[in-house]
Each structure stands twice: as C-alpha cells, then as structure tokens.
C-alpha positions as a Markdown table, in Angstrom:
| # | Residue | x | y | z |
|---|---|---|---|---|
| 1 | Unk | 93.4 | 114.9 | 89.3 |
| 2 | Unk | 96.8 | 113.5 | 87.9 |
| 3 | Unk | 97.6 | 113.7 | 84.4 |
| 4 | Unk | 97.4 | 111.3 | 81.6 |
| 5 | Unk | 101.2 | 109.9 | 82.0 |
| 6 | Unk | 101.0 | 109.5 | 85.9 |
| 7 | Unk | 97.7 | 107.6 | 85.7 |
| 8 | Unk | 99.4 | 105.1 | 83.1 |
| 9 | Unk | 102.5 | 104.3 | 85.0 |
| 10 | Unk | 100.4 | 103.7 | 88.2 |
| 11 | Unk | 98.3 | 101.5 | 86.2 |
| 12 | Unk | 101.4 | 99.5 | 84.5 |
| 13 | Unk | 102.8 | 98.8 | 88.1 |
| 14 | Unk | 99.6 | 96.0 | 88.5 |
| 15 | Unk | 99.7 | 95.2 | 84.8 |
| 16 | Unk | 103.7 | 94.5 | 84.5 |
| 17 | Unk | 102.9 | 92.7 | 87.7 |
| 18 | Unk | 101.3 | 89.8 | 85.9 |
| 19 | Unk | 104.5 | 89.3 | 83.8 |
| 20 | Unk | 106.8 | 89.9 | 86.3 |
| 21 | Unk | 105.9 | 90.0 | 89.8 |
| 22 | Unk | 108.8 | 92.2 | 91.6 |
| 23 | Unk | 111.3 | 93.5 | 89.2 |
| 24 | Unk | 108.6 | 95.0 | 86.8 |
| 25 | Unk | 106.7 | 97.0 | 89.0 |
| 26 | Unk | 110.2 | 97.9 | 91.1 |
| 27 | Unk | 111.7 | 99.3 | 88.1 |
| 28 | Unk | 108.4 | 101.7 | 87.1 |
| 29 | Unk | 108.2 | 102.6 | 90.9 |
| 30 | Unk | 112.0 | 103.5 | 91.4 |
| 31 | Unk | 111.9 | 105.3 | 87.9 |
| 32 | Unk | 108.7 | 107.7 | 88.8 |
| 33 | Unk | 108.5 | 108.0 | 92.3 |
| 34 | Unk | 110.4 | 111.1 | 92.5 |
| 35 | Unk | 108.2 | 112.6 | 89.5 |
| 36 | Unk | 104.6 | 111.8 | 90.8 |
| 37 | Unk | 103.3 | 111.3 | 94.3 |
| 38 | Unk | 100.4 | 109.5 | 92.5 |
| 39 | Unk | 103.0 | 106.7 | 91.1 |
| 40 | Unk | 104.8 | 106.8 | 94.2 |
| 41 | Unk | 101.5 | 106.1 | 96.3 |
| 42 | Unk | 100.5 | 103.2 | 93.8 |
| 43 | Unk | 104.2 | 102.0 | 93.9 |
| 44 | Unk | 104.0 | 101.8 | 97.8 |
| 45 | Unk | 100.5 | 100.3 | 97.6 |
| 46 | Unk | 101.5 | 97.6 | 95.2 |
| 47 | Unk | 104.4 | 96.3 | 97.3 |
| 48 | Unk | 102.3 | 96.4 | 100.5 |
| 49 | Unk | 99.8 | 94.5 | 98.5 |
| 50 | Unk | 102.8 | 92.0 | 97.5 |
| 51 | Unk | 104.1 | 91.6 | 100.9 |
| 52 | Unk | 100.7 | 90.8 | 102.4 |
| 53 | Unk | 99.7 | 88.4 | 100.2 |
| 54 | Unk | 102.8 | 86.8 | 100.3 |
| 55 | Unk | 102.2 | 86.3 | 103.9 |
| 56 | Unk | 98.9 | 85.0 | 103.1 |
| 57 | Unk | 100.2 | 82.5 | 100.8 |
| 58 | Unk | 102.8 | 81.4 | 103.3 |
| 59 | Unk | 100.2 | 80.8 | 105.7 |
| 60 | Unk | 98.1 | 79.0 | 103.3 |
| 61 | Unk | 101.0 | 76.8 | 102.4 |
| 62 | Unk | 101.6 | 75.8 | 106.2 |
| 63 | Unk | 97.8 | 75.2 | 106.6 |
| 64 | Unk | 98.1 | 72.8 | 103.6 |
| 65 | Unk | 99.5 | 70.5 | 106.6 |
| 66 | Unk | 95.9 | 70.4 | 108.3 |
| 67 | Unk | 94.1 | 70.2 | 104.6 |
| 68 | Unk | 92.1 | 73.9 | 104.7 |
| 69 | Unk | 95.3 | 75.4 | 103.1 |
| 70 | Unk | 94.2 | 73.5 | 99.9 |
| 71 | Unk | 91.4 | 75.8 | 99.6 |
| 72 | Unk | 92.7 | 79.2 | 101.1 |
| 73 | Unk | 95.5 | 79.2 | 98.7 |
| 74 | Unk | 93.0 | 79.1 | 95.9 |
| 75 | Unk | 91.4 | 81.9 | 97.6 |
| 76 | Unk | 94.4 | 83.8 | 98.1 |
| 77 | Unk | 95.1 | 83.4 | 94.3 |
| 78 | Unk | 92.0 | 84.7 | 93.2 |
| 79 | Unk | 91.7 | 87.6 | 95.4 |
| 80 | Unk | 95.3 | 88.4 | 94.2 |
| 81 | Unk | 94.1 | 88.5 | 90.6 |
| 82 | Unk | 91.1 | 90.2 | 91.2 |
| 83 | Unk | 92.5 | 93.0 | 93.4 |
| 84 | Unk | 95.5 | 93.8 | 90.9 |
| 85 | Unk | 92.7 | 94.3 | 88.4 |
| 86 | Unk | 90.6 | 96.7 | 90.3 |
| 87 | Unk | 93.6 | 98.6 | 91.2 |
| 88 | Unk | 95.0 | 99.0 | 87.9 |
| 89 | Unk | 91.9 | 100.1 | 86.6 |
| 90 | Unk | 91.4 | 102.5 | 89.6 |
| 91 | Unk | 95.0 | 103.9 | 88.9 |
| 92 | Unk | 94.2 | 104.8 | 85.5 |
| 93 | Unk | 90.7 | 106.3 | 86.3 |
| 94 | Unk | 92.8 | 108.8 | 88.8 |
| 95 | Unk | 91.4 | 107.7 | 92.1 |
| 96 | Unk | 93.1 | 106.7 | 95.1 |
| 97 | Unk | 92.3 | 103.1 | 96.0 |
| 98 | Unk | 93.1 | 101.2 | 98.8 |
| 99 | Unk | 93.3 | 97.5 | 98.2 |
| 100 | Unk | 91.5 | 95.4 | 100.8 |
| 101 | Unk | 93.5 | 93.1 | 103.6 |
| 102 | Unk | 96.9 | 94.8 | 103.0 |
| 103 | Unk | 99.3 | 95.4 | 105.8 |
| 104 | Unk | 100.5 | 98.9 | 105.1 |
| 105 | Unk | 104.0 | 98.4 | 106.1 |
| 106 | Unk | 105.9 | 101.0 | 103.6 |
| 107 | Unk | 104.6 | 104.2 | 103.9 |
C-alpha cells in the first residue's frame, strides 16, 4: 500500500488537471516519478488519458462536419470529467485504476 504522500501526489495529478491541463500534472509527475512507482504509474496513466481523449476530441471535431460531432464532443467532455474524478479518488484510496478507453502509449 502506498504511503499518504504518494497517494496525495497521485491524486493531485488529476485534481490539478482541472486548472492546468498539461503543465501542473507534468510538474508533479516529473518531480515525484523517481521517488515513487505509484506516482509514476498515475503520471503515465494521466498522460495516456490526456493523449487518448485529445485524439477523441480531434475526431469529434472532424465529425462536426457531418453533425454527429456536436454530440460526441459533449460525450468526450463528460467522460473526461468523470474519469478524472474517479481516477483522483482511486489514486487517493491507494488502488490501481486503469481509465477506460485509453491508449497506453507511455509505458
């Protein structure tokens, strides 16, 4: 079980992402990844999540030409918000959580 500080920093990666989508999580991950494999796991998970949902947003934007994208962009946004909250809670609880629909490019 990870200690309190590891759980806090892992959860902060997701909480900070609501305010600074890229820079805040990147700073936390880069500062703590050498000290904790738990924070390293959640840092990688966040950036895989960020890349995946960025791709989904790009696809939804292109689909706006055929009007279905106006619906899918909302779905992607709501899922990003919900999965960020769930991942922060799971990280703080000390459990390993794999976010659904994520391409795991960073290993």
